TORRO-147927 format. One line per 3 residues: number of its first residue (from 1); their letters; for each residue x, y, z of C-alpha. Coordinates in nm, 3 decimals, always signed. Example, Ala and Ser with C-alpha at 12.3 -4.5 7.8 and 13.67 -1.06 7.14 Angstrom:
# TORRO-147927
1	as	+1.230,-0.450,+0.780 ~ +1.367,-0.106,+0.714
//
This chain:
# TORRO-147927
1	mtr	+2.471,+0.732,+2.142 ~ +2.116,+0.839,+2.113 ~ +1.816,+0.601,+2.061
4	atd	+1.761,+0.731,+1.706 ~ +2.125,+0.669,+1.617 ~ +2.131,+0.334,+1.771
7	erl	+1.820,+0.213,+1.590 ~ +1.956,+0.376,+1.261 ~ +2.281,+0.183,+1.286
10	tvl	+2.088,-0.143,+1.365 ~ +1.866,-0.112,+1.051 ~ +2.195,-0.034,+0.845
13	las	+2.369,-0.343,+0.995 ~ +2.065,-0.559,+0.933 ~ +2.040,-0.443,+0.577
16	ala	+2.426,-0.507,+0.519 ~ +2.381,-0.852,+0.660 ~ +2.086,-0.907,+0.433
19	csi	+2.285,-0.806,+0.131 ~ +2.589,-1.024,+0.226 ~ +2.366,-1.339,+0.264
22	lac	+2.204,-1.273,-0.056 ~ +2.522,-1.178,-0.228 ~ +2.317,-0.900,-0.383
25	ggh	+2.254,-1.135,-0.679 ~ +1.968,-1.306,-0.837 ~ +1.881,-1.650,-0.714
28	sid	+1.581,-1.852,-0.586 ~ +1.548,-1.924,-0.217 ~ +1.489,-2.283,-0.099
31	ldr	+1.391,-2.297,+0.254 ~ +1.403,-2.669,+0.259 ~ +1.774,-2.637,+0.212
34	agh	+1.984,-2.669,+0.539 ~ +2.092,-2.301,+0.639 ~ +1.830,-2.144,+0.430
37	dss	+1.816,-1.762,+0.356 ~ +1.493,-1.664,+0.517 ~ +1.657,-1.398,+0.718
40	aag	+1.782,-1.233,+0.408 ~ +1.417,-1.182,+0.304 ~ +1.287,-1.102,+0.638
43	asg	+1.094,-1.429,+0.684 ~ +1.053,-1.578,+1.030 ~ +1.058,-1.936,+0.904
46	gtn	+0.849,-2.184,+0.730 ~ +0.833,-2.296,+0.355 ~ +0.721,-2.182,+0.012
49	lse	+0.925,-1.850,+0.025 ~ +1.042,-1.738,-0.310 ~ +1.223,-1.431,-0.470
52	lrp	+1.171,-1.220,-0.786 ~ +1.479,-0.997,-0.850 ~ +1.424,-0.750,-1.150
55	slp	+1.745,-0.627,-1.320 ~ +1.701,-0.262,-1.183 ~ +1.610,-0.148,-0.827
58	isn	+1.236,-0.125,-0.730 ~ +1.068,+0.215,-0.632 ~ +0.735,+0.042,-0.580
61	fwv	+0.536,-0.256,-0.666 ~ +0.167,-0.376,-0.706 ~ +0.004,-0.720,-0.742
64	ddt	-0.299,-0.885,-0.863 ~ -0.382,-1.253,-0.902 ~ -0.221,-1.284,-1.238
67	rvy	+0.089,-1.071,-1.239 ~ +0.332,-0.852,-1.026 ~ +0.387,-0.498,-1.137
70	wad	+0.679,-0.270,-1.035 ~ +0.815,+0.067,-1.114 ~ +1.207,+0.068,-1.136
73	lpe	+1.467,+0.308,-1.038 ~ +1.586,+0.574,-1.138 ~ +1.314,+0.634,-1.412
76	sql	+1.001,+0.473,-1.247 ~ +0.934,+0.278,-1.569 ~ +0.658,+0.014,-1.538
79	hsc	+0.701,-0.352,-1.591 ~ +0.500,-0.662,-1.502 ~ +0.544,-1.040,-1.510
82	vyd	+0.403,-1.373,-1.394 ~ +0.584,-1.421,-1.073 ~ +0.662,-1.777,-1.116
85	ncr	+0.799,-1.731,-1.479 ~ +0.913,-1.371,-1.496 ~ +1.188,-1.392,-1.765
88	ate	+0.953,-1.556,-2.016 ~ +0.644,-1.332,-1.938 ~ +0.802,-0.975,-1.863
91	isy	+0.623,-0.684,-2.015 ~ +0.795,-0.343,-2.027 ~ +0.535,-0.078,-2.061
94	rvt	+0.765,+0.209,-2.151 ~ +0.567,+0.446,-1.951 ~ +0.644,+0.620,-1.622
97	ays	+0.443,+0.535,-1.317 ~ +0.491,+0.779,-1.033 ~ +0.428,+0.585,-0.719
100	pfl	+0.184,+0.539,-0.545 ~ -0.068,+0.681,-0.801 ~ -0.134,+0.343,-0.968
103	tls	-0.445,+0.144,-0.994 ~ -0.533,-0.198,-1.144 ~ -0.864,-0.298,-1.307
106	eqh	-0.930,-0.621,-1.482 ~ -0.799,-0.511,-1.826 ~ -0.588,-0.192,-1.760
109	iff	-0.337,-0.020,-1.560 ~ -0.437,+0.346,-1.454 ~ -0.178,+0.589,-1.343
112	tsv	-0.106,+0.967,-1.300 ~ +0.131,+1.117,-1.540 ~ +0.243,+1.463,-1.638
115	fnv	+0.263,+1.629,-1.987 ~ +0.366,+1.967,-2.124 ~ +0.108,+2.222,-2.200
118	nag	+0.324,+2.421,-2.425 ~ +0.626,+2.362,-2.638 ~ +0.862,+2.524,-2.403
121	att	+0.758,+2.295,-2.114 ~ +0.712,+2.591,-1.880 ~ +0.355,+2.478,-1.793
124	qes	+0.284,+2.122,-1.704 ~ -0.053,+1.941,-1.603 ~ -0.116,+1.612,-1.463
127	mls	-0.360,+1.359,-1.613 ~ -0.504,+1.014,-1.564 ~ -0.354,+0.777,-1.825
130	rcs	-0.391,+0.398,-1.884 ~ -0.233,+0.105,-2.057 ~ -0.352,-0.241,-2.142
133	kqg	-0.199,-0.501,-1.896 ~ -0.100,-0.678,-2.205 ~ +0.136,-0.381,-2.315
136	caa	+0.155,-0.030,-2.397 ~ +0.369,-0.017,-2.726 ~ +0.200,+0.278,-2.866
139	gae	+0.219,+0.471,-2.540 ~ -0.010,+0.560,-2.266 ~ -0.375,+0.641,-2.353
142	lfv	-0.518,+0.953,-2.209 ~ -0.816,+0.855,-1.994 ~ -0.914,+1.203,-1.846
145	kdg	-0.747,+1.535,-1.826 ~ -0.752,+1.541,-1.459 ~ -0.482,+1.469,-1.196
148	atr	-0.563,+1.203,-0.925 ~ -0.437,+1.223,-0.576 ~ -0.589,+0.882,-0.501
151	aaa	-0.774,+0.642,-0.741 ~ -0.961,+0.295,-0.709 ~ -1.127,+0.076,-0.941
154	dan	-1.427,-0.191,-0.938 ~ -1.549,-0.415,-1.192 ~ -1.717,-0.133,-1.396
157	yly	-1.567,+0.217,-1.306 ~ -1.256,+0.417,-1.209 ~ -1.284,+0.640,-0.914
160	wss	-1.047,+0.918,-0.820 ~ -0.990,+1.201,-0.606 ~ -0.911,+1.542,-0.765
163	tfd	-0.823,+1.870,-0.628 ~ -1.194,+1.968,-0.582 ~ -1.416,+1.649,-0.591
166	iyr	-1.437,+1.264,-0.606 ~ -1.520,+1.151,-0.947 ~ -1.577,+0.830,-1.155
169	cpl	-1.583,+0.719,-1.511 ~ -1.662,+0.390,-1.684 ~ -1.355,+0.188,-1.742
172	tgc	-1.460,+0.175,-2.110 ~ -1.386,+0.557,-2.132 ~ -1.441,+0.889,-1.982
175	aev	-1.666,+1.156,-2.104 ~ -1.566,+1.522,-2.113 ~ -1.741,+1.575,-1.775
178	pet	-1.689,+1.267,-1.534 ~ -1.948,+1.171,-1.280 ~ -1.945,+1.305,-0.934
181	vak	-1.934,+1.074,-0.638 ~ -1.889,+1.348,-0.366 ~ -1.893,+1.704,-0.456
184	ght	-1.658,+1.930,-0.249 ~ -1.480,+1.622,-0.109 ~ -1.118,+1.489,-0.156
187	seg	-0.936,+1.206,-0.017 ~ -0.630,+1.283,+0.194 ~ -0.536,+0.906,+0.249
190	tlv	-0.640,+0.598,+0.080 ~ -0.947,+0.593,-0.137 ~ -1.133,+0.265,-0.101
193	vrd	-1.441,+0.129,-0.317 ~ -1.617,-0.185,-0.213 ~ -1.960,-0.288,-0.334
196	sha	-2.196,+0.017,-0.361 ~ -1.981,+0.263,-0.144 ~ -1.656,+0.450,-0.147
199	ywf	-1.453,+0.552,+0.163 ~ -1.193,+0.788,+0.234 ~ -1.019,+1.025,+0.492
202	asd	-1.062,+1.405,+0.487 ~ -0.980,+1.699,+0.727 ~ -1.237,+1.927,+0.883
205	yph	-1.243,+2.204,+1.139 ~ -1.508,+2.092,+1.400 ~ -1.513,+2.440,+1.557
208	pds	-1.461,+2.791,+1.409 ~ -1.191,+2.856,+1.637 ~ -1.001,+2.519,+1.592
211	adp	-0.642,+2.578,+1.525 ~ -0.575,+2.233,+1.383 ~ -0.787,+2.010,+1.144
214	vky	-0.913,+1.672,+1.254 ~ -0.927,+1.384,+1.013 ~ -1.265,+1.214,+0.959
217	lyr	-1.367,+0.888,+0.792 ~ -1.635,+0.947,+0.515 ~ -1.853,+0.710,+0.313
220	apv	-2.074,+0.780,+0.004 ~ -2.262,+0.579,-0.240 ~ -2.045,+0.543,-0.550
223	dgs	-2.325,+0.670,-0.798 ~ -2.343,+0.994,-0.594 ~ -2.701,+0.929,-0.515
226	app	-2.654,+1.065,-0.160 ~ -2.424,+1.309,+0.028 ~ -2.115,+1.152,+0.226
229	tvl	-2.167,+1.062,+0.584 ~ -1.905,+1.061,+0.861 ~ -1.837,+0.711,+1.015
232	npr	-1.652,+0.814,+1.322 ~ -1.816,+1.129,+1.455 ~ -1.731,+1.082,+1.818
235	qaa	-1.353,+1.009,+1.750 ~ -1.141,+1.150,+1.493 ~ -0.913,+0.942,+1.287
238	asr	-0.539,+0.954,+1.316 ~ -0.384,+1.295,+1.328 ~ -0.089,+1.150,+1.142
241	ldf	-0.177,+0.987,+0.812 ~ +0.062,+0.836,+0.586 ~ -0.063,+0.964,+0.241
244	dep	+0.171,+0.738,+0.036 ~ +0.054,+0.414,+0.199 ~ -0.280,+0.246,+0.279
247	tla	-0.407,+0.343,+0.626 ~ -0.770,+0.237,+0.558 ~ -0.919,-0.093,+0.470
250	vge	-1.275,-0.236,+0.391 ~ -1.387,-0.578,+0.466 ~ -1.703,-0.764,+0.408
253	nrv	-1.870,-0.629,+0.703 ~ -1.641,-0.381,+0.877 ~ -1.411,-0.079,+0.797
256	ywi	-1.067,-0.068,+0.953 ~ -0.808,+0.210,+0.990 ~ -0.496,+0.321,+1.170
259	qna	-0.578,+0.561,+1.444 ~ -0.336,+0.772,+1.656 ~ -0.043,+0.595,+1.457
262	tqi	-0.027,+0.302,+1.724 ~ -0.382,+0.149,+1.707 ~ -0.601,-0.039,+1.452
265	vsc	-0.961,+0.024,+1.492 ~ -1.282,-0.082,+1.337 ~ -1.652,+0.013,+1.297
268	pla	-1.943,-0.149,+1.108 ~ -1.968,-0.044,+0.736 ~ -2.264,+0.189,+0.827
271	gcg	-2.052,+0.380,+1.090 ~ -1.985,+0.373,+1.459 ~ -2.293,+0.583,+1.532
274	dss	-2.285,+0.698,+1.913 ~ -2.006,+0.458,+1.998 ~ -1.645,+0.468,+1.970
277	pvt	-1.451,+0.250,+1.722 ~ -1.349,-0.095,+1.862 ~ -0.977,-0.115,+1.920
280	lvs	-0.841,-0.437,+1.758 ~ -0.468,-0.379,+1.800 ~ -0.287,-0.135,+2.028
283	sdt	+0.074,-0.112,+2.095 ~ +0.356,+0.130,+2.148 ~ +0.504,+0.075,+1.779
286	eke	+0.374,+0.306,+1.493 ~ +0.172,+0.119,+1.224 ~ +0.131,+0.164,+0.863
289	klw	+0.049,-0.029,+0.514 ~ -0.287,-0.165,+0.652 ~ -0.435,-0.444,+0.446
292	vds	-0.742,-0.690,+0.529 ~ -0.867,-1.000,+0.361 ~ -1.115,-1.256,+0.486
295	agi	-0.869,-1.423,+0.727 ~ -0.753,-1.130,+0.926 ~ -0.553,-0.788,+0.937
298	ywl	-0.206,-0.725,+0.811 ~ -0.001,-0.420,+0.888 ~ +0.362,-0.313,+0.916
301	dsa	+0.514,-0.220,+1.263 ~ +0.768,+0.042,+1.256 ~ +0.988,+0.110,+1.574
304	fhg	+1.105,+0.468,+1.464 ~ +1.022,+0.727,+1.208 ~ +1.344,+0.867,+1.098
307	isg	+1.526,+1.113,+0.886 ~ +1.327,+1.316,+0.614 ~ +0.998,+1.167,+0.723
310	msv	+1.084,+0.819,+0.610 ~ +1.009,+0.522,+0.817 ~ +1.257,+0.257,+0.939
313	pge	+1.147,-0.072,+0.791 ~ +0.955,-0.312,+1.016 ~ +0.770,-0.632,+1.069
316	irf	+0.448,-0.751,+0.893 ~ +0.201,-0.847,+1.162 ~ -0.114,-1.037,+1.141
319	cpl	-0.423,-1.062,+1.363 ~ -0.784,-1.250,+1.306 ~ -1.056,-1.003,+1.211
322	agc	-1.198,-1.011,+1.556 ~ -0.862,-0.887,+1.694 ~ -0.566,-1.066,+1.861
325	pag	-0.645,-1.273,+2.186 ~ -0.595,-1.070,+2.502 ~ -0.226,-1.074,+2.639
328	eep	-0.092,-1.227,+2.308 ~ +0.147,-1.051,+2.085 ~ +0.033,-0.999,+1.732
331	ral	+0.188,-1.268,+1.507 ~ +0.502,-1.144,+1.327 ~ +0.521,-1.287,+0.969
334	tsk	+0.877,-1.150,+0.899 ~ +1.152,-1.011,+1.073 ~ +1.236,-0.635,+1.106
337	tvr	+1.356,-0.559,+0.754 ~ +1.036,-0.507,+0.552 ~ +1.001,-0.177,+0.350
340	rfq	+0.643,-0.242,+0.191 ~ +0.396,-0.520,+0.102 ~ +0.096,-0.615,-0.095
343	lds	-0.169,-0.908,-0.087 ~ -0.314,-1.107,-0.354 ~ -0.583,-1.388,-0.299
346	ryv	-0.317,-1.640,-0.192 ~ +0.002,-1.480,-0.110 ~ +0.184,-1.191,+0.081
349	ywt	+0.457,-0.995,-0.128 ~ +0.723,-0.774,+0.041 ~ +1.056,-0.598,-0.027
352	vpe	+1.338,-0.536,+0.211 ~ +1.596,-0.252,+0.198 ~ +1.933,-0.378,+0.074
355	dis	+2.127,-0.055,+0.038 ~ +2.100,+0.258,+0.272 ~ +2.281,+0.578,+0.241
358	vdd	+2.371,+0.702,+0.581 ~ +2.392,+1.058,+0.455 ~ +2.042,+1.113,+0.295
361	wfv	+1.851,+0.794,+0.425 ~ +1.797,+0.671,+0.067 ~ +1.653,+0.314,+0.061
364	ver	+1.699,+0.068,-0.227 ~ +1.483,-0.237,-0.264 ~ +1.605,-0.496,-0.516
367	aiy	+1.380,-0.805,-0.483 ~ +1.022,-0.886,-0.433 ~ +0.969,-1.182,-0.201
370	ral	+0.659,-1.386,-0.173 ~ +0.502,-1.649,+0.071 ~ +0.162,-1.803,+0.120
373	kpt	-0.084,-1.616,+0.351 ~ -0.141,-1.731,+0.691 ~ -0.470,-1.921,+0.755
376	sgv	-0.657,-2.025,+1.075 ~ -0.501,-2.341,+1.201 ~ -0.275,-2.402,+0.890
379	esg	+0.079,-2.320,+0.860 ~ +0.183,-2.101,+0.566 ~ +0.499,-2.008,+0.402
382	fgr	+0.595,-1.784,+0.687 ~ +0.580,-2.037,+0.969 ~ +0.540,-1.905,+1.314
385	agd	+0.731,-1.626,+1.474 ~ +1.039,-1.758,+1.642 ~ +1.060,-2.088,+1.451
//
């Protein structure tokens, strides 16, 4: 038996075990109860773990400090609810949200949709649409007739990467011609906006005879008042970028990204200058889905990237912003069953695979789990790894 086959079977068995424990039905998890179900949710112990189980499987999900939003399977219809009171607060928006192109502002949900140019539907174009978070009974509203490969929002503007440039428009509405943030630049990974600047990855050929492009990290003022600058001129970013998940995060003073698939590195917001990025985490496991908050760095470890380019679910790991202490293993917040995760100001949310097809490696997620974030010196809903 090959290593890949062995690991694939391990994941299948773990998923089958999770489904048998959960009985693949809706219920709340009480970790104070003897023989709790934390293994089913991928938790590593602790208290305050809870579960949200929609009626249909989940293709992706997003959160803010008020609600959790998800797209279902098989139609990618968008829904939201207050996590603690979902049945009474659920909103079905009756729009299709193709993950991962969805961005939340204070009042609206922005997403990329496709419309027919002619009656025969032989030509289609993409566009940025929006719905009020309170509902979309009249259908999605056209925000701008331009497709977005990545989007981000701050308090006043929506920013997006199109085929040719990075643009922005006020959240109140977009003129015929949007404002240009970075002309001739597009984001090939996560587009992040924080305070007065936008950050993104893009490919470049450093020499005329280069056979392969390298990935550089760029930053530009959000108002387009200055051209983009390269933050990592001495060391190219990861050659492998997961375009569907966050590989770049921006904190209060530093920017963080996944480099060479197995490292998490950091530079000051203004760039690395003549220095190389600081390596905060380095191990043999591939890393993806990077998030940062005021307490630390969160990411997903994956032991093996399998069939059809899809990654085997892994553990959510955590380190302080300064990096993990030398010689210590990064803290595992969950067991090796997590598929994707998100953060709000208080909680970590995640999904686990419950059904996997051996033939086509199709993963089904049926519940969104939640636990309090870890904080320095204070036990959270995860407990410590190995508890």
